C-alpha positions, -999 to +999 in steps of 0.1 A: -347+048+594-363+030+622-393+021+601-371+007+573-352-015+598-385-027+612-397-036+577-364-054+569-366-074+601-401-084+594-392-096+559-362-116+573-384-131+600-411-140+574-385-157+552-371-176+582-406-188+592-413-198+556-380-218+553-387-235+587-421-245+575-407-258+542-380-279+560-404-292+585-428-302+557-400-321+540-391-338+572-427-347+578-430-361+543-401-384+550-416-397+582-432-432+583-469-432+573-475-453+604-454-448+636-444-477+658-470-468+684-498-474+659-483-505+643-479-527+674-504-540+699-520-517+724-508-513+760-538-532+773-531-561+750-494-560+760-503-562+796-523-594+790-497-611+767-466-596+782-454-587+747-455-553+732-433-552+701-454-572+677-475-561+648-512-557+655-540-573+636-552-542+618-517-534+605-512-570+594-545-568+575-535-536+558-503-553+546-522-582+532-547-559+515-519-539+499-503-570+486-536-582+471-540-548+455-505-552+439-514-587+427-547-576+411-530-547+393-507-571+375-533-599+371-514-622+394-522-644+424-502-648+456-502-665+490-495-639+518-485-645+554-478-619+581-462-633+612-455-619+647-419-621+659-430-653+678-438-670+645-475-669+651-498-661+621-513-626+626-530-626+592-528-646+560-546-646+526-546-672+499-557-658+465-575-680+440-554-704+420-527-710+445-510-744+448-503-759+483-466-756+477-469-718+473-490-715+505-464-734+525-435-715+508-450-681+518-452-690+554-417-705+554-403-673+539-418-653+567-404-677+593-370-675+576-370-637+580-377-640+617-350-666+621-323-648+601-334-612+608-331-603+571-348-609+538-350-643+523-333-629+492-303-621+514-304-656+528-306-671+493-276-650+481-255-658+512-261-696+509-262-700+471-248-735+468-262-769+476-232-774+500-242-742+519-279-750+521-280-786+530-268-782+566-294-755+571-325-770+557-338-782+591-325-753+612-351-735+632-377-763+630-377-769+667-386-733+673-412-731+646-390-711+623-371-720+591-345-716+565-361-713+531-341-703+501-362-682+478-370-644+476-403-632+488-399-627+525-392-593+541-388-581+577-413-556+591-391-530+608-405-498+623-383-473+641-355-499+643-377-525+658-386-559+642-423-563+648-430-591+623-424-606+589-442-608+556-438-638+533-453-640+497-453-670+474-469-683+443-461-657+417-434-640+396-431-608+417-434-621+453-407-598+468-421-568+449-455-575+463-442-576+499-422-544+493-452-526+478-472-535+509-446-523+533-441-491+514-478-483+513-484-490+549-452-477+565-437-454+540-404-455+521-385-488+525-349-499+518-346-507+481-347-543+471-314-560+463-307-566+426-274-583+431-270-618+416-264-647+439-227-654+447-211-680+425-199-711+441-195-748+435-229-760+426-259-737+424-290-746+442-326-736+435-355-732+458-358-742+494-377-771+508-394-785+478-384-759+451-387-722+445-420-705+451 
């Protein structure tokens, strides 16, 4: 009887360990590919700059490379900017065939994300009329930021901390390119919004100089 109880307890314990490993494995699979500590500047850099919560150069380059990968897979071309929360350019890449307006738009989108703390699509949908956008066209300029009304800019958020922004311009799937890059580098991201812009008096297109 004692031996049977021992066997039963061993089986139960084994099943419990197996289930714990399974659950832990699933939790690990849902964790970010890159934790915050690896995405931001090192402690030594932070001591020199007095700023810790900003994306480091290696991570910014990984985002750019992932976006370029997305572009090449669809035979497209994009302008890509990754900015620190201060608005400074950490990394950027202009693929062949880009017009100057697309380059400027990509940077403005990233600046808009930093200014509004949300995606440029959300900004575009919130202010969908000319009347809503005109008073905001010059907002942020004094601080090096911007309001630019076109999708393609996404915040870089890791463990509930904004460490930068990515802006993409010049192609048909700009927002998807940025989202692909964030997903590849950091893991699962919030789904992109598919909601149509709110209807209002007079629709407006683009930002400063048109949609890119």
